[in-house]
N, C-alpha and C positions, 0 to 999 in steps of 0.2 A: 851674790845675787846673779842669777843667770837669766838674761832677758832674751826672749824670742821675739824678733821684731814683727810688726804688722807687715802683711804681705807674704808671710810664710805659707806655703802649701802644706796642708795637713790631710793625711789619709786616715780614716777612722771607720769604725763599724758601729752602727746603731742596733741596739737590741730592744725589741718591744716585749713586754712581759704582761701577764695578767694573773689575777687571783679570782677564782669563781666561788669561793666560800669564805665566810668570815672566819678568821682564826679563832681557836678555842681558848686562847690565853686572855687574861683580863687586862684591865688598864694598868700600864706599868707605873711603878712609883718613881718619882724623881730621885736621882742620886742624892744621898743624904747631904753631901757637902755643897750642893748647888744652891745658889741664891737666884733662882729663875722662876719665871712665870710665862705661861702661854697666853697670848692675847690675840683675839680675832680683830683684824684690821678691817673695819667697815668703810667701804667707798674710799680706799686709800688714794691719795694723790699720786700721780704718775711718778713724780720725783722720788717718793718714798719707795715705791715698788722697784724702780730702777736702781736705787741705792742698795736695796737688799739683793737684787738680781746680780749686780756687779760685785758686791761684797762676797757673795758665795761663788759666783761663776766666772769672774773675770779671768782667773788663771787656768780655767778649764775651757776657754774659748766659747763661753756663753755670749754670743753676739747677736743672735737672731732677732731678739725683741727690739734691738736698736734700729732695725730696718723698718719698723712700723712707725706711723705717725703718732704723735702724742695723743691726739683726739681719739684715735682708734684704740690705743692702749687704755685710755681712761674709760671708754665705753665698755671694753672687755672686762676691766676690773670691777666696774660698777654693776655688771650683769648679775642677776639673781642666781645664776648657775655657778658663780665663782665664790670661793671662800679662801681668804688669805689669813694664815695664822703665823704669828711671829713669836719666836722664843726670845724673851728678853731676860738678860741676866746682868746684874751689876750696872744697870742703867743703859745698856747697849744691846742691840740685836745680835743674837748668837747663832740664829738659824731661822729658817722659815719653811712652810710648805703651802702650796696652793692647790686646792681641789677644784676640778671643773666637772660639773654635771653634763655629761655628753648626751643624755636622753636614753630612753629604753632601758633604764636600770644600770647604765654604765657610768662610773665616776673615774676620771683620770687624775692621777697624782701628777699634775702638770709640771710642777717644780717642787724640788725638795733639796735642801742642803744646809750645811753649816758654814759659818764664816771661818777662815783659816785659824783665827785666834782661839776659836772654841773647839776645834777638832782635838780629840784625844782626852776629853773630860767625861766621857760616858754619856753625853747628852744626845749624840746622834742616834743611837739605838733607841733611846727613850722617845725622841721626836718622831722617828719613823714608825714605831709601834703606835704612837698616839695618832699620827696621820692616818694610818691604816684603819684604826678603830673609829676615828672621826668620820672617815668616808663610809664605813659600813654602818654607822649609826644613822645615816640619812635614810629616809623612808624609801622602800622599793629597790634598794641597791642589790644587783645580782652579779655584778662584775666590777672589779677594780683594776685599772690599767696603769702602767708607767712605762717610760722608756729611758734608756741610758745609753751612753756611748763610750768608746774607748778613750775619749778625751776627758771624761769625768774622773772623779776620784778613782784610783786604781782598784779599790775594793767595792765600788758601787754595785756592779752586777752581782757579785758574790753576796753582798749585803741584802739586796732585794730578794735574791733566791733564798737566803737563810730566813727571811721574814715570811716566805711562803709564796712569792711570785714565781711563775713558771714562764720561761722564754717561749714565745710563739712565732717570732719572726726576726730575721737579721738582714741587714743591708749594708753593703760597703759604700762609703761616700768619700768625697774630698771637698775641701774648701780652702779658700785663701783668707787668712785672718785679716781683720781690719784694725786690730788693736794689739799693742805689745802685750806679751804674757810673761809673768815672773815665774819661771820654771822651778826656782828654788823653793817656792811655797807649795809645790805639789809633792805629796808624800810618795815614797817608793812603794 
């Protein structure tokens, strides 16, 4: 186990991507050997969302949501413009995605990811394609957006591009981490 302590300065690049047409592929089938189901989490409690957020993103320095007050997070999650979907398998959450209606036909894939224990089972690709088609199934959608950074899974940017997203902007940033990260859980 390789721990990077809180207080570490990290330099990273954020890439914003967009998709302006619904892909022409159909709804993907679940991998045959999976014992999973996708469940929409309606008005989820803050602790549930934070548990998912941390399970997926803790080792990738997902810390921003922890700067917000719980009441603010609860209001945000309960908003009609938000849709949280959780991939459950064998009785535990294996991944999730959160769609946010930004108005004017734009939907943002605000959060997407798999928990480390579920990576490599073929479910990530299925979940991303399902997230994309779920967003495009909303009435009036004309653009789907997402962002990722070099702190995320090493193949995140490539995966979004392979799914049809196109980079539209990049920005270099830095931050000081507030929590320890287990670097041994991050794939090469």
